N, C-alpha and C positions, 0 to 999 in steps of 0.2 A: 463230692463233684467232681467231674470227669471230664476231662475235655481232651479233645485231639486236633492240634493248630499248626496248618501244614503252610511251609514258605510256598507253595502250589499246585496246584493240578495235576502241569502240565511240566516233565520232566524227561529232558530228549535221550530218548532212546528207548523211552516209556509207554505208555499207552494212558491217556485220562484214568488219573487217582492210579494207577495197578500201581505204584510207591508205596502206596497207603494201605491198599489191601486188607495185609494183614492187622495193621493196628483200626482199621474201618470194622470188621467182624469183628476184631475183641471187642471191639461194646456189646455187642449183643443184641444189637436192635435187631427187629425183626421190621419195625417200621418205621419211616422217615419222613418228618417234614425236613422242605430243600424253600429256603430263600435265596429265590432269582433276580434282589434287587439291583444288584452290581453290574446288572446286564440292559440293555434295553429293550428287548426280546427272551420277555420271561416263559412265555410260556413252548418258544423253540430252547433253552436254555432246560429248563423243566425236565424238558423229553430225551433232552441229549445224560442228565442227569438219574431221568429212573430208568431208561436202558442200561446204562454203569452199575446203577445197585440192584437193579434187578437181577445180573450176571452174578450176587452175589447173594440172591433171594433176601432180595430185602426191598421190602415197597414201597411208595414213593407218592405224598402226596406234595400240591404248591401249596406254599405257605400263606396265607391272605389276610389273615388275621388269626387275635391271640386264641381264640377259639381251636382255633388244627391243632395249637400243644400241647390241646388234653389228649390229639389221637394217636399223640404218639412216644417214641419210644427216644428218640434222639432230632437232633437238628440239624443243619448243614445247609451252611450262608457257605455260599460259592466267591471266584473273587471275579472281579470286573473292578469299577470306580467307585472308591472306600470313598468319594464323598456322596456317589448318587444312593448308594445301599446306606450307610448312614442315616441322611435326608429323610428314605422309604421308611425305613424304622420309626422314623419321629412321627412322618407324617399318619401311621399307622398305630400307634401309640404299644411298640409290643418289645420296647426296651425294657421297660417295668418288670412282664410276664416273662421274660425272657431272664432274664436277671433272677429273678425269685424263682424260677425253676430248676434253672441249673445252680443255684447257689446249693438248692433244697435237694438237691441228688434225684429230684426226678424226669430230667431229662439231658442228657449226655448230648453235648457242644461239639460240633465239627465245623473247622474254620478252613479255609486254603485263600492266602491272603489278599483282597477285601476280609472276606470271614474271620480273617486270623488278627486284622487292623483293629476290627474293631470289640475284640473282646480283651484289650487293651484298657488302660482310664483312658483315653483320647485314642487319636488319631490324629496328632501329634505329627504320629513319623512316617506318615506313608508317602509312598514315591508317587502318589498319583497328581493328578493335573485339579486342580477343584472348580468342574466344569458346573457343579451344582452348589445352590448354599446351603448347607446344614443346619439348622436352627442354632446350632453349637457345635464343637467337636469332644464333645463329652461322651461317650462311647460306654459300653456293659461292664469296665474294669472287673471285669472276671480272674483277672490276674494281676497282679502286684508293679508292675514292668510296663514299658511300651516296647514294641517288637517293630522292624522293620521285616517284613520279610522280603525275598527275591534278593538277599546281600551282596554287595559287586567289592568284590578286591579292585584297586587300579588296576591297569593291562601295563605293564610294564613300556610297553613298546604301541602304546597308543599316541598320538601326539591332540588327542583334545584335550582339552584346559580349561575343561567347566570340574564343576564340585565336585567332590566326591564322597560317595556315601559313607565315609565316614568324618568329608569335615561335615555333612550337613546335622549327624547328629550331635557334632563335638557343637555345632551352632544350636542343636536342642538342648544342649545341658547349659549354654549362657544363661537362660533363661527359664529352665529346668531342670527337680532336682528330682525327676523319677531316671532308673534306670534305663538299657534301652537293649535290646538283643538284638543284633545281625543273620538272620536265622536265614540260610545259603539252603538254598534247592540243592539234594533234594530234602531237607532235614524236615522235620517237627517236633514240636513239642506236645508230649504226654507229660497230661497231669490231672493230679487221682489227689482231689482234698489240697493240701499245701504242698506235695510234691510235684516236682517237676522238673524230666527227664527228657535229655535231647534224643533223639531217635534215629539215623541214618549212619550216610556215611561218610561225615566231612564235619568238620568242625563249627561252629560257632563264636557269635564274638560280643562280646560283652561289654558295655558301656559305660560307667559309671563318671559325676563330676566330676572333675577335677582329679581325676585316678586314668595311671593308662589304660588302654583297650584289650579286655583279656581273652586269649582266644582258648574255649575252651574245647572239651573232649565230648564226643557221646558218654550219657550216663547221667543221673543228678547234677540237677545242679541246683545253685545257690545263692541268693538275691542281695545278700543281707551286709 
């Protein structure tokens, strides 16, 4: 099983997917299916991804049905609204075929933001508004932990009094036992079978119920 889970496709000071190019190339895929369902303009989104992957000499097709997965070596699920993405995945009956192919090693999985969210057991730790209602919050479950992409630390100079990301994750653990990784930009997770590695230039934050949050440096991670 090979996964590359990005906090974001866009990072300050870099072009679209520039910070992840080396990791994407390392997957060795020459033909990729793109799932544009997190945005309303699917064709425009696909064109942008096709151009960027083309610069890496990788062909891109737009994912429209499970049959498309048989013609590619990797799947890229882009960012946008996680609820819309998951709802569409259910409507197109894509979750089981994707899960089967990725777990078997037949298909590499690249996710960004919302696409990273749905690699987790559920989408309960997304930052998005529920602009639509999927049949369930259950997602692909390719990893045994939850993910919060775009994780932000509180700004000590801010006068904002709303909940912090950490407070929201602590509330999640009032009702759920699954560990959560707060994935800051521009970090990503590289997963090969059961081995999870944090890649990037900054730390991530791991939350477990009933325990203090832990800062982790880039490198191998454990969630036991």
